[in-house]
PASEBA-1860 file (N, C-alpha, C; in nm, 3 decimals):
! residues 100
1> MVVNVDEN> 1.515/-0.121/-2.901/1.571/0.010/-2.928/1.586/0.082/-2.795 ~ 1.697/0.147/-2.775/1.725/0.220/-2.652/1.741/0.367/-2.685 ~ 1.676/0.450/-2.606/1.693/0.594/-2.618/1.762/0.640/-2.490 ~ 1.886/0.682/-2.503/1.963/0.723/-2.386/1.960/0.875/-2.376 ~ 1.896/0.924/-2.270/1.886/1.069/-2.249/1.942/1.107/-2.112 ~ 2.028/1.022/-2.057/2.084/1.047/-1.923/2.158/1.180/-1.915 ~ 2.223/1.220/-2.020/2.304/1.342/-2.018/2.223/1.468/-2.048 ~ 2.096/1.453/-2.083/2.014/1.566/-2.125/1.935/1.622/-2.006
9> NNLNKKFL> 1.967/1.742/-1.964/1.899/1.804/-1.850/1.772/1.879/-1.892 ~ 1.749/1.891/-2.022/1.631/1.962/-2.073/1.517/1.866/-2.106 ~ 1.520/1.749/-2.044/1.423/1.647/-2.079/1.380/1.568/-1.957 ~ 1.249/1.551/-1.942/1.193/1.467/-1.836/1.171/1.329/-1.896 ~ 1.232/1.226/-1.837/1.226/1.091/-1.894/1.082/1.037/-1.900 ~ 1.003/1.064/-1.797/0.863/1.018/-1.798/0.787/1.082/-1.913 ~ 0.811/1.211/-1.936/0.745/1.281/-2.046/0.784/1.217/-2.178 ~ 0.913/1.191/-2.197/0.958/1.127/-2.321/0.894/0.990/-2.338
17> FYMLCYSD> 0.883/0.916/-2.227/0.818/0.785/-2.230/0.676/0.797/-2.285 ~ 0.598/0.890/-2.230/0.461/0.908/-2.277/0.458/0.957/-2.422 ~ 0.547/1.046/-2.457/0.552/1.097/-2.595/0.576/0.983/-2.693 ~ 0.671/0.896/-2.661/0.702/0.786/-2.752/0.593/0.680/-2.752 ~ 0.530/0.659/-2.637/0.420/0.560/-2.631/0.304/0.600/-2.720 ~ 0.276/0.728/-2.726/0.159/0.774/-2.799/0.194/0.838/-2.933 ~ 0.320/0.825/-2.976/0.358/0.872/-3.108/0.331/0.762/-3.210 ~ 0.294/0.802/-3.329/0.272/0.705/-3.436/0.406/0.678/-3.504
25> LNYLITGS> 0.466/0.567/-3.469/0.597/0.531/-3.525/0.585/0.426/-3.634 ~ 0.462/0.397/-3.678/0.442/0.294/-3.779/0.518/0.321/-3.908 ~ 0.534/0.446/-3.944/0.604/0.477/-4.068/0.752/0.441/-4.062 ~ 0.805/0.415/-3.942/0.946/0.379/-3.925/0.969/0.228/-3.928 ~ 0.861/0.150/-3.922/0.874/0.005/-3.913/0.909/-0.053/-4.049 ~ 1.011/-0.139/-4.051/1.050/-0.206/-4.174/1.050/-0.356/-4.150 ~ 1.038/-0.431/-4.260/1.039/-0.577/-4.252/0.900/-0.631/-4.231 ~ 0.884/-0.758/-4.266/0.752/-0.819/-4.250/0.756/-0.940/-4.158
33> GQPQITGN> 0.860/-1.020/-4.164/0.870/-1.138/-4.079/0.883/-1.100/-3.933 ~ 0.975/-1.011/-3.905/0.996/-0.957/-3.770/1.007/-0.806/-3.784 ~ 0.892/-0.737/-3.792/0.896/-0.592/-3.809/0.974/-0.524/-3.697 ~ 1.051/-0.425/-3.734/1.130/-0.354/-3.634/1.157/-0.212/-3.679 ~ 1.190/-0.130/-3.583/1.230/0.007/-3.614/1.382/0.007/-3.626 ~ 1.429/0.055/-3.739/1.574/0.058/-3.762/1.628/0.197/-3.736 ~ 1.741/0.229/-3.791/1.807/0.358/-3.771/1.726/0.478/-3.816 ~ 1.616/0.457/-3.888/1.535/0.568/-3.935/1.473/0.649/-3.823
41> IKIHLVSM> 1.479/0.599/-3.700/1.419/0.673/-3.589/1.489/0.808/-3.569 ~ 1.608/0.820/-3.620/1.682/0.945/-3.607/1.611/1.060/-3.677 ~ 1.522/1.029/-3.771/1.450/1.135/-3.843/1.319/1.172/-3.775 ~ 1.281/1.098/-3.670/1.154/1.123/-3.600/1.168/1.247/-3.513 ~ 1.087/1.349/-3.541/1.092/1.473/-3.465/0.982/1.474/-3.359 ~ 1.016/1.524/-3.241/0.922/1.533/-3.131/0.927/1.677/-3.079 ~ 0.811/1.741/-3.071/0.805/1.876/-3.014/0.810/1.865/-2.862 ~ 0.901/1.941/-2.803/0.920/1.933/-2.659/0.895/2.068/-2.594
49> PGVEEQEK> 0.800/2.073/-2.499/0.782/2.196/-2.421/0.897/2.211/-2.322 ~ 0.897/2.318/-2.244/0.999/2.339/-2.142/0.996/2.230/-2.037 ~ 1.104/2.218/-1.962/1.118/2.111/-1.862/1.009/2.118/-1.756 ~ 0.974/2.237/-1.709/0.870/2.249/-1.606/0.736/2.197/-1.658 ~ 0.703/2.232/-1.781/0.577/2.185/-1.839/0.583/2.034/-1.863 ~ 0.698/1.983/-1.904/0.714/1.838/-1.922/0.686/1.767/-1.790 ~ 0.740/1.819/-1.681/0.722/1.758/-1.549/0.575/1.759/-1.507 ~ 0.507/1.871/-1.532/0.365/1.880/-1.498/0.283/1.781/-1.579
57> IATVLTAA> 0.311/1.774/-1.709/0.238/1.681/-1.796/0.264/1.537/-1.753 ~ 0.390/1.503/-1.727/0.426/1.368/-1.685/0.358/1.331/-1.553 ~ 0.348/1.427/-1.461/0.283/1.403/-1.331/0.135/1.372/-1.351 ~ 0.068/1.449/-1.434/-0.075/1.427/-1.461/-0.096/1.292/-1.528 ~ -0.013/1.259/-1.627/-0.030/1.132/-1.698/0.002/1.013/-1.608 ~ 0.100/1.027/-1.521/0.133/0.920/-1.427/0.017/0.897/-1.330 ~ -0.042/1.005/-1.281/-0.157/0.993/-1.191/-0.274/0.927/-1.263 ~ -0.296/0.964/-1.389/-0.405/0.904/-1.467/-0.378/0.755/-1.488
65> DKEITTLE> -0.254/0.718/-1.516/-0.220/0.576/-1.532/-0.247/0.498/-1.404 ~ -0.211/0.556/-1.290/-0.235/0.489/-1.161/-0.384/0.471/-1.137 ~ -0.463/0.574/-1.170/-0.607/0.565/-1.151/-0.667/0.459/-1.242 ~ -0.621/0.454/-1.366/-0.668/0.353/-1.461/-0.636/0.214/-1.409 ~ -0.513/0.195/-1.359/-0.474/0.065/-1.305/-0.562/0.026/-1.187 ~ -0.589/0.121/-1.098/-0.676/0.096/-0.982/-0.816/0.057/-1.027 ~ -0.870/0.130/-1.124/-1.005/0.100/-1.173/-1.011/-0.034/-1.245 ~ -0.905/-0.068/-1.318/-0.901/-0.199/-1.385/-0.897/-0.312/-1.283
73> QKLEHLKQ> -0.821/-0.292/-1.175/-0.815/-0.393/-1.069/-0.951/-0.407/-1.001 ~ -1.017/-0.294/-0.977/-1.150/-0.296/-0.915/-1.250/-0.367/-1.006 ~ -1.243/-0.340/-1.136/-1.331/-0.405/-1.232/-1.308/-0.556/-1.232 ~ -1.181/-0.597/-1.231/-1.150/-0.740/-1.229/-1.203/-0.805/-1.101 ~ -1.189/-0.736/-0.989/-1.241/-0.787/-0.862/-1.393/-0.804/-0.870 ~ -1.462/-0.703/-0.925/-1.608/-0.711/-0.937/-1.651/-0.823/-1.032 ~ -1.574/-0.845/-1.138/-1.605/-0.956/-1.230/-1.592/-1.090/-1.158 ~ -1.487/-1.103/-1.076/-1.468/-1.226/-1.000/-1.581/-1.245/-0.898
81> EKKSLMQQ> -1.622/-1.136/-0.835/-1.731/-1.142/-0.739/-1.861/-1.183/-0.807 ~ -1.887/-1.127/-0.925/-2.007/-1.163/-1.002/-2.003/-1.310/-1.039 ~ -1.887/-1.356/-1.083/-1.873/-1.496/-1.121/-1.902/-1.588/-1.003 ~ -1.850/-1.549/-0.885/-1.872/-1.627/-0.764/-2.020/-1.629/-0.726 ~ -2.085/-1.512/-0.732/-2.227/-1.505/-0.698/-2.312/-1.584/-0.797 ~ -2.278/-1.577/-0.924/-2.353/-1.654/-1.025/-2.340/-1.803/-0.999 ~ -2.219/-1.846/-0.961/-2.196/-1.987/-0.931/-2.280/-2.030/-0.811 ~ -2.287/-1.943/-0.708/-2.368/-1.975/-0.590/-2.516/-1.982/-0.625
89> LLTGKHRV> -2.562/-1.894/-0.714/-2.702/-1.898/-0.756/-2.732/-2.024/-0.836 ~ -2.641/-2.059/-0.926/-2.664/-2.177/-1.010/-2.661/-2.307/-0.931 ~ -2.580/-2.313/-0.827/-2.571/-2.436/-0.748/-2.675/-2.441/-0.637 ~ -2.748/-2.331/-0.616/-2.852/-2.328/-0.514/-2.800/-2.293/-0.376 ~ -2.672/-2.262/-0.361/-2.619/-2.225/-0.231/-2.674/-2.091/-0.185 ~ -2.713/-2.009/-0.279/-2.766/-1.876/-0.248/-2.901/-1.865/-0.318 ~ -2.999/-1.817/-0.245/-3.135/-1.805/-0.300/-3.172/-1.658/-0.310 ~ -3.255/-1.625/-0.409/-3.304/-1.490/-0.427/-3.453/-1.493/-0.394
97> DFAR> -3.496/-1.404/-0.304/-3.637/-1.397/-0.264/-3.707/-1.294/-0.350 ~ -3.799/-1.340/-0.436/-3.873/-1.250/-0.525/-4.008/-1.209/-0.466 ~ -4.040/-1.251/-0.345/-4.171/-1.228/-0.285/-4.190/-1.085/-0.236 ~ -4.092/-1.004/-0.236/-4.104/-0.868/-0.183/-4.196/-0.784/-0.260
END
């Protein structure tokens, strides 16, 4: 499904992206084999604040997404590091001194 808003100056595309991502569109889905949203999306109403507020909201959400991505990457790196250290402990390449 494509939503073309190129001609609309009263809309921030990033804001619309977030609005649609977090909208509950399940009531529009039809079919069971290959569920899809059909022409009924035309009845879906979205409350839109002014353009300035849309831009501010989109900026905050974009920054939050970037931070989440950074933290997920850091978590994955730490998991890999833990896996590597556990492997070194299990193979005896690295020893832990408990005498302290």
